[in-house]
Residue frames as qw, qx, qy, qz and C-alpha x, y, z in Angstrom:
[[0.113, 0.939, 0.298, -0.131, 27.35, -26.65, -5.36],
 [0.616, 0.396, 0.074, 0.676, 29.54, -24.46, -7.55],
 [0.331, -0.275, -0.231, 0.873, 31.07, -21.20, -6.43],
 [0.077, -0.159, -0.309, -0.934, 28.93, -19.12, -8.79],
 [0.445, -0.511, -0.647, -0.350, 25.78, -20.43, -7.14],
 [0.471, -0.444, -0.528, 0.550, 26.76, -19.00, -3.76],
 [0.045, -0.973, -0.225, 0.030, 25.87, -15.53, -2.49],
 [0.353, 0.801, -0.270, 0.402, 28.48, -12.80, -2.79],
 [0.821, -0.269, -0.338, 0.374, 31.44, -13.59, -0.54],
 [0.293, 0.514, -0.183, 0.785, 32.83, -10.08, -0.22],
 [0.454, -0.509, -0.595, 0.426, 32.99, -9.27, 3.47],
 [0.004, -0.665, -0.076, -0.743, 31.68, -5.94, 4.70],
 [0.188, -0.050, -0.655, 0.730, 31.91, -4.47, 8.17],
 [0.029, -0.662, -0.711, 0.237, 28.81, -3.44, 10.07],
 [0.025, -0.672, -0.051, 0.738, 29.60, 0.20, 9.32],
 [0.016, -0.138, 0.682, 0.718, 29.86, -0.57, 5.61],
 [0.052, -0.462, -0.868, -0.177, 26.34, -2.03, 5.76],
 [0.079, -0.728, -0.452, 0.509, 25.07, 0.98, 7.70],
 [0.044, -0.499, 0.271, 0.822, 26.60, 3.34, 5.16],
 [0.015, -0.094, -0.813, -0.574, 25.10, 1.40, 2.25],
 [0.068, -0.614, -0.781, 0.090, 21.69, 1.38, 3.94],
 [0.077, -0.686, -0.190, 0.698, 21.95, 5.12, 4.54],
 [0.025, -0.285, 0.520, 0.805, 22.81, 5.73, 0.87],
 [0.070, -0.285, -0.869, -0.399, 19.92, 3.63, -0.40],
 [0.087, -0.689, -0.640, 0.329, 17.46, 5.27, 2.00],
 [0.052, -0.594, 0.052, 0.801, 18.61, 8.69, 0.79],
 [0.019, 0.049, -0.713, -0.699, 18.12, 7.62, -2.84],
 [0.097, -0.509, -0.849, -0.104, 14.59, 6.41, -2.01],
 [0.107, -0.722, -0.395, 0.557, 13.85, 9.64, -0.15],
 [0.067, -0.404, 0.339, 0.847, 15.26, 11.66, -3.05],
 [0.036, -0.213, -0.825, -0.521, 12.99, 9.79, -5.48],
 [0.115, -0.664, -0.718, 0.176, 10.01, 10.57, -3.24],
 [0.105, -0.642, -0.095, 0.754, 10.91, 14.26, -3.16],
 [0.022, -0.199, 0.578, 0.791, 11.25, 14.40, -6.95],
 [0.102, -0.359, -0.856, -0.359, 8.00, 12.53, -7.68],
 [0.120, -0.698, -0.578, 0.405, 6.13, 14.60, -5.10],
 [0.063, -0.518, 0.136, 0.842, 7.43, 17.75, -6.79],
 [0.054, -0.032, -0.745, -0.665, 6.24, 16.41, -10.14],
 [0.098, -0.515, -0.851, 0.017, 2.85, 15.62, -8.59],
 [0.015, -0.522, -0.274, 0.807, 2.33, 19.30, -7.81],
 [0.101, 0.154, -0.502, -0.845, 1.62, 19.80, -11.52],
 [0.459, -0.211, -0.662, -0.553, -1.50, 17.59, -11.46],
 [0.113, -0.146, -0.816, 0.548, -2.44, 17.46, -7.75],
 [0.380, 0.197, 0.178, -0.886, -5.42, 19.75, -8.37],
 [0.626, 0.129, -0.543, -0.544, -6.77, 17.32, -10.96],
 [0.407, -0.023, -0.894, 0.185, -6.24, 14.44, -8.53],
 [0.125, 0.137, 0.583, -0.791, -8.19, 16.32, -5.86],
 [0.566, 0.178, -0.125, -0.795, -11.10, 16.67, -8.27],
 [0.604, 0.088, -0.757, -0.233, -10.94, 12.93, -9.04],
 [0.258, -0.057, -0.845, 0.465, -10.85, 12.02, -5.34],
 [0.257, 0.180, 0.395, -0.863, -13.80, 14.32, -4.66],
 [0.402, -0.004, -0.623, -0.671, -15.95, 12.68, -7.36],
 [0.327, -0.286, -0.899, 0.057, -17.59, 10.16, -4.94],
 [0.093, -0.506, -0.569, 0.642, -19.01, 13.04, -2.89],
 [0.320, 0.828, 0.461, -0.015, -20.08, 15.08, -5.89],
 [0.485, 0.653, 0.016, 0.581, -17.00, 17.21, -6.56],
 [0.423, 0.009, -0.373, 0.826, -14.88, 19.76, -4.71],
 [0.228, -0.407, -0.110, -0.878, -17.83, 22.16, -4.62],
 [0.726, -0.478, -0.426, -0.251, -19.44, 19.85, -2.04],
 [0.681, -0.230, -0.397, 0.571, -16.58, 20.53, 0.40],
 [0.113, -0.940, -0.097, -0.306, -16.24, 23.60, 2.60],
 [0.601, 0.191, -0.400, 0.665, -12.94, 24.92, 3.91],
 [0.423, -0.862, -0.262, -0.091, -12.98, 26.53, 7.37],
 [0.598, -0.625, 0.147, 0.479, -9.25, 27.21, 7.87],
 [0.282, 0.882, -0.215, -0.311, -7.08, 29.56, 5.85],
 [0.020, -0.584, 0.786, 0.203, -4.31, 26.97, 5.41],
 [0.746, 0.054, 0.615, -0.250, -6.60, 23.98, 4.90],
 [0.772, 0.612, 0.024, -0.171, -6.61, 23.97, 1.10],
 [0.265, 0.745, -0.611, 0.044, -2.81, 24.08, 1.01],
 [0.438, -0.380, 0.778, -0.240, -2.59, 21.21, 3.48],
 [0.814, 0.238, 0.491, -0.199, -4.87, 18.88, 1.52],
 [0.610, 0.748, -0.237, -0.111, -3.11, 19.82, -1.72],
 [0.032, 0.657, -0.745, 0.113, 0.21, 18.74, -0.17],
 [0.633, -0.143, 0.711, -0.272, -1.33, 15.53, 1.19],
 [0.832, 0.470, 0.230, -0.184, -2.67, 14.51, -2.23],
 [0.450, 0.781, -0.432, -0.001, 0.66, 15.40, -3.90],
 [0.247, -0.546, 0.780, -0.180, 2.52, 13.30, -1.33],
 [0.776, 0.086, 0.586, -0.217, 0.30, 10.24, -1.90],
 [0.746, 0.659, -0.009, -0.092, 0.76, 10.60, -5.65],
 [0.189, 0.785, -0.584, 0.083, 4.50, 11.02, -5.20],
 [0.534, -0.359, 0.742, -0.190, 4.67, 7.91, -3.04],
 [0.853, 0.317, 0.391, -0.140, 2.94, 5.79, -5.68],
 [0.603, 0.773, -0.199, 0.014, 5.23, 7.12, -8.41],
 [0.044, 0.728, -0.655, 0.196, 8.36, 6.59, -6.30],
 [0.863, -0.264, 0.338, -0.267, 7.33, 3.14, -5.07],
 [0.936, 0.314, -0.093, 0.129, 9.31, 1.16, -7.70],
 [0.369, 0.676, -0.435, 0.466, 12.51, 3.07, -6.89],
 [0.438, -0.581, 0.482, -0.488, 12.07, 2.70, -3.13],
 [0.963, -0.081, 0.193, -0.171, 11.36, -1.02, -3.47],
 [0.801, 0.486, -0.246, 0.247, 14.41, -1.49, -5.67],
 [0.101, 0.697, -0.505, 0.500, 16.68, 0.24, -3.16],
 [0.691, -0.422, 0.430, -0.399, 15.38, -1.92, -0.31],
 [0.984, 0.122, 0.121, -0.043, 15.77, -5.12, -2.31],
 [0.613, 0.650, -0.332, 0.304, 19.18, -4.11, -3.65],
 [0.246, -0.702, 0.526, -0.411, 20.39, -3.78, -0.06],
 [0.760, -0.262, 0.545, -0.237, 19.55, -7.40, 0.79],
 [0.852, 0.472, -0.125, -0.187, 20.36, -8.84, -2.66],
 [0.297, 0.654, -0.688, 0.106, 24.12, -9.50, -2.14],
 [0.335, -0.307, 0.819, -0.349, 23.29, -12.11, 0.51],
 [0.808, 0.240, 0.332, -0.423, 20.97, -14.07, -1.76],
 [0.559, -0.030, 0.741, 0.370, 21.49, -16.85, -4.27],
 [0.025, 0.126, -0.507, -0.852, 21.08, -16.05, -8.00],
 [0.185, -0.407, -0.819, -0.360, 17.70, -17.81, -8.29],
 [0.218, -0.665, -0.571, 0.429, 16.46, -15.84, -5.27],
 [0.112, -0.408, 0.103, 0.900, 17.56, -12.59, -6.88],
 [0.063, -0.176, -0.702, -0.687, 15.48, -13.34, -9.98],
 [0.232, -0.630, -0.741, -0.007, 12.37, -13.57, -7.82],
 [0.234, -0.618, -0.268, 0.701, 13.21, -10.22, -6.22],
 [0.062, -0.137, 0.411, 0.899, 13.48, -8.55, -9.62],
 [0.192, -0.412, -0.765, -0.456, 9.99, -9.83, -10.44],
 [0.288, -0.600, -0.656, 0.357, 8.68, -8.60, -7.09],
 [0.143, -0.282, -0.047, 0.948, 9.34, -4.91, -7.84],
 [0.284, -0.089, -0.438, -0.848, 6.73, -4.49, -10.62],
 [0.428, -0.387, -0.809, -0.111, 4.46, -6.96, -8.82],
 [0.280, -0.447, -0.542, 0.654, 4.47, -4.89, -5.62],
 [0.061, 0.182, -0.106, -0.976, 3.72, -1.73, -7.60],
 [0.375, -0.181, -0.654, -0.632, 0.81, -3.35, -9.44],
 [0.409, -0.425, -0.789, 0.174, -0.60, -4.80, -6.22],
 [0.153, -0.385, -0.361, 0.836, -0.51, -1.41, -4.50],
 [0.220, 0.097, -0.309, -0.920, -2.17, 0.30, -7.46],
 [0.398, -0.270, -0.809, -0.338, -4.75, -2.50, -7.55],
 [0.304, -0.459, -0.693, 0.464, -5.58, -1.85, -3.90],
 [0.009, 0.316, 0.081, -0.945, -5.94, 1.87, -4.54],
 [0.312, -0.032, -0.569, -0.760, -8.21, 1.22, -7.53],
 [0.367, -0.363, -0.856, -0.035, -10.36, -1.22, -5.55],
 [0.194, -0.479, -0.549, 0.657, -10.91, 1.21, -2.70],
 [0.094, 0.269, -0.118, -0.951, -11.70, 4.07, -5.10],
 [0.385, 0.004, -0.603, -0.699, -14.06, 2.26, -7.47],
 [0.543, -0.292, -0.771, -0.160, -15.76, -0.14, -5.03],
 [0.401, -0.388, -0.635, 0.533, -15.43, 1.08, -1.43],
 [0.063, -0.178, -0.130, 0.973, -15.78, 4.86, -1.71],
 [0.334, -0.200, -0.465, -0.795, -18.98, 4.87, -3.82],
 [0.584, -0.450, -0.667, -0.108, -20.63, 2.82, -1.06],
 [0.506, -0.351, -0.489, 0.618, -19.02, 4.35, 2.03],
 [0.126, 0.028, -0.020, 0.991, -19.22, 8.07, 1.19],
 [0.400, -0.389, -0.390, -0.733, -23.00, 8.30, 0.57],
 [0.654, -0.449, -0.605, 0.071, -23.64, 6.23, 3.70],
 [0.472, -0.264, -0.364, 0.759, -21.51, 8.54, 5.85],
 [0.014, 0.100, 0.102, 0.990, -22.78, 11.81, 4.39],
 [0.487, -0.317, -0.396, -0.711, -26.46, 10.86, 4.48],
 [0.448, -0.210, -0.824, 0.276, -26.45, 8.97, 7.78],
 [0.145, -0.454, -0.601, 0.642, -29.18, 10.13, 10.16],
 [0.195, 0.767, 0.510, 0.336, -30.73, 12.38, 7.51],
 [0.306, -0.830, -0.060, 0.463, -28.56, 15.22, 8.82],
 [0.530, 0.837, -0.057, 0.123, -27.17, 17.63, 6.18],
 [0.725, -0.486, 0.246, 0.421, -23.42, 17.21, 5.99],
 [0.531, 0.826, -0.118, 0.146, -20.78, 19.20, 4.15],
 [0.847, -0.328, -0.002, 0.418, -17.30, 17.88, 5.03],
 [0.073, -0.900, 0.297, 0.309, -14.19, 20.01, 5.08],
 [0.673, 0.605, -0.422, -0.047, -11.45, 19.28, 2.51],
 [0.035, 0.535, -0.793, 0.289, -9.03, 18.11, 5.21],
 [0.637, -0.088, 0.628, -0.438, -11.62, 15.79, 6.73],
 [0.864, 0.393, 0.140, -0.282, -12.84, 14.28, 3.46],
 [0.639, 0.644, -0.418, 0.045, -9.57, 14.09, 1.52],
 [0.156, -0.553, 0.757, -0.311, -7.70, 12.98, 4.63],
 [0.757, -0.008, 0.553, -0.348, -10.16, 10.12, 5.03],
 [0.838, 0.519, -0.019, -0.170, -9.98, 9.21, 1.32],
 [0.416, 0.691, -0.576, 0.130, -6.18, 9.27, 1.05],
 [0.378, -0.427, 0.747, -0.342, -5.87, 7.28, 4.29],
 [0.848, 0.155, 0.413, -0.295, -8.25, 4.63, 2.96],
 [0.742, 0.631, -0.217, -0.071, -6.52, 4.45, -0.43],
 [0.138, 0.690, -0.683, 0.196, -3.09, 4.11, 1.16],
 [0.460, -0.317, 0.761, -0.330, -3.92, 1.38, 3.67],
 [0.878, 0.290, 0.288, -0.248, -5.94, -0.69, 1.24],
 [0.597, 0.701, -0.390, 0.001, -3.01, -0.44, -1.17],
 [0.091, -0.568, 0.774, -0.267, -0.69, -1.69, 1.59],
 [0.733, -0.063, 0.574, -0.360, -3.09, -4.55, 2.40],
 [0.851, 0.490, -0.015, -0.191, -2.94, -5.70, -1.22],
 [0.270, 0.698, -0.659, 0.075, 0.81, -6.27, -0.78],
 [0.725, -0.371, 0.501, -0.294, 0.08, -9.29, 1.46],
 [0.968, 0.236, 0.085, -0.005, 0.56, -11.99, -1.25],
 [0.555, 0.677, -0.355, 0.327, 4.00, -10.67, -2.10],
 [0.267, -0.663, 0.553, -0.429, 5.03, -10.42, 1.56],
 [0.883, -0.167, 0.374, -0.227, 3.87, -13.99, 2.14],
 [0.863, 0.477, -0.126, 0.107, 5.78, -15.12, -0.96],
 [0.264, 0.713, -0.511, 0.402, 9.00, -13.61, 0.42],
 [0.540, -0.488, 0.543, -0.420, 8.38, -15.13, 3.87],
 [0.970, 0.084, 0.189, -0.130, 7.80, -18.51, 2.26],
 [0.681, 0.617, -0.318, 0.235, 11.05, -18.15, 0.32],
 [0.018, 0.627, -0.599, 0.498, 12.81, -17.52, 3.64],
 [0.536, -0.120, -0.833, 0.068, 11.13, -20.65, 5.09],
 [0.124, -0.103, 0.508, -0.846, 9.32, -18.58, 7.74],
 [0.664, 0.192, 0.359, -0.627, 5.83, -19.61, 6.62],
 [0.122, -0.047, 0.925, 0.356, 4.45, -22.47, 4.54],
 [0.435, -0.155, -0.476, -0.749, 1.24, -23.06, 2.53],
 [0.544, -0.320, -0.776, 0.009, 0.12, -25.73, 5.00],
 [0.265, -0.270, -0.516, 0.769, 0.60, -23.40, 7.95],
 [0.194, 0.070, -0.075, -0.975, -1.42, -20.63, 6.30],
 [0.517, -0.191, -0.638, -0.538, -4.19, -23.02, 5.28],
 [0.491, -0.312, -0.769, 0.265, -4.41, -24.48, 8.77],
 [0.200, -0.352, -0.415, 0.815, -4.67, -21.03, 10.38],
 [0.002, -0.410, -0.503, -0.761, -7.47, -19.71, 8.18],
 [0.371, -0.743, -0.557, -0.032, -9.81, -19.21, 11.17],
 [0.450, -0.577, -0.127, 0.670, -7.30, -16.93, 12.85],
 [0.256, 0.071, 0.399, 0.878, -6.89, -15.13, 9.54],
 [0.142, -0.651, -0.602, -0.441, -10.63, -14.41, 9.44],
 [0.441, -0.770, -0.358, 0.292, -10.49, -12.89, 12.93],
 [0.432, -0.374, 0.135, 0.809, -7.46, -10.75, 12.05],
 [0.138, 0.304, 0.544, 0.770, -9.09, -9.64, 8.80],
 [0.247, -0.771, -0.562, -0.170, -12.24, -8.65, 10.69],
 [0.455, -0.693, -0.163, 0.536, -10.15, -6.56, 13.10],
 [0.341, -0.141, 0.347, 0.862, -8.28, -4.91, 10.22],
 [0.014, 0.533, 0.628, 0.567, -11.55, -4.22, 8.41],
 [0.332, -0.823, -0.449, 0.109, -12.94, -2.55, 11.54],
 [0.443, -0.579, 0.038, 0.684, -9.81, -0.37, 11.80],
 [0.273, -0.058, 0.493, 0.824, -9.54, 0.55, 8.12],
 [0.020, 0.562, 0.697, 0.445, -13.14, 0.82, 7.01],
 [0.049, -0.344, 0.075, -0.935, -14.83, 4.19, 7.61],
 [0.657, -0.318, 0.096, -0.677, -17.83, 2.60, 9.33],
 [0.179, -0.223, 0.935, -0.210, -18.43, -0.54, 11.38],
 [0.761, 0.217, 0.181, -0.585, -21.67, -1.45, 9.62],
 [0.763, -0.030, 0.640, 0.089, -21.80, -4.99, 8.15],
 [0.681, 0.711, 0.177, 0.006, -22.07, -3.74, 4.55],
 [0.242, 0.892, -0.374, 0.081, -18.81, -1.78, 4.50],
 [0.470, -0.546, 0.692, -0.053, -16.96, -4.30, 6.67],
 [0.819, 0.184, 0.543, 0.006, -18.11, -7.15, 4.43],
 [0.580, 0.815, -0.016, 0.003, -17.12, -5.15, 1.38],
 [0.062, 0.811, -0.573, 0.099, -13.57, -5.01, 2.74],
 [0.626, -0.357, 0.680, -0.136, -13.37, -8.44, 4.37],
 [0.886, 0.365, 0.271, -0.094, -14.30, -10.32, 1.20],
 [0.614, 0.726, -0.268, 0.154, -11.35, -9.07, -0.90],
 [0.179, -0.718, 0.625, -0.249, -8.96, -9.28, 2.09],
 [0.779, -0.166, 0.586, -0.149, -9.85, -12.94, 2.61],
 [0.834, 0.546, 0.078, 0.021, -9.49, -13.52, -1.13],
 [0.257, 0.824, -0.466, 0.196, -6.05, -11.94, -0.86],
 [0.531, -0.502, 0.650, -0.211, -5.26, -14.32, 2.00],
 [0.896, 0.178, 0.404, -0.047, -6.19, -17.31, -0.17],
 [0.626, 0.755, -0.147, 0.130, -4.10, -15.83, -2.98],
 [0.145, -0.789, 0.569, -0.184, -1.24, -15.54, -0.49],
 [0.794, -0.206, 0.566, -0.082, -1.44, -19.28, 0.13],
 [0.832, 0.519, 0.169, 0.104, -1.06, -19.82, -3.62],
 [0.270, 0.872, -0.353, 0.206, 1.95, -17.46, -3.67],
 [0.494, -0.602, 0.607, -0.155, 3.47, -19.39, -0.75],
 [0.901, 0.116, 0.419, 0.010, 3.01, -22.60, -2.73],
 [0.643, 0.744, -0.078, 0.164, 4.85, -21.05, -5.67],
 [0.040, -0.851, 0.475, -0.220, 7.72, -20.10, -3.37],
 [0.671, -0.413, 0.604, -0.117, 8.23, -23.63, -2.05]]
């Protein structure tokens, strides 16, 4: 093995690593602040888009004087997080990159846009497929008239969008774990029954209701993601 194929040999003290980590975390936080500030310009439009499954913002009723401001900030923060995600991922990966081999670094460069696309894909799935089914069920359940507050409705929607987006990162996480020899395709394939149980538990925690329709609507793509993760693990080996 040639010298150029080895990870960087420059020695750093533990405090040097801590200082580098601190700097990269501050850069990621700074990116989040900037993108959240930019999101203020179109947060109102995003609120209208998020309220579409329930019939628009006019179907919501605010009961607290600061409620509208709070939900506006929440939506802007979610938008800012999505926009800042590539920068935050790069800073995290750049911190661990000096200890990797060149071929491993190439995979990390590919993982940054992949992670962003996976997260956006999860957000799109929950918005276009889950919310149109879940929201009418919740609002019309029991034939009782319901008019949610903005904080209740938009808090529920942004929470669902965020966690489904995170769940869609599973193939990439498995790929990295396989690269580090922590998991293998055979191990994941052998443990598929346990995966189904875990997915059912996650679906019960994430989904707005525990009815079979909404849980099945979430479990099906999560299990598909698990199978896709096995394929990613195979690519990594």
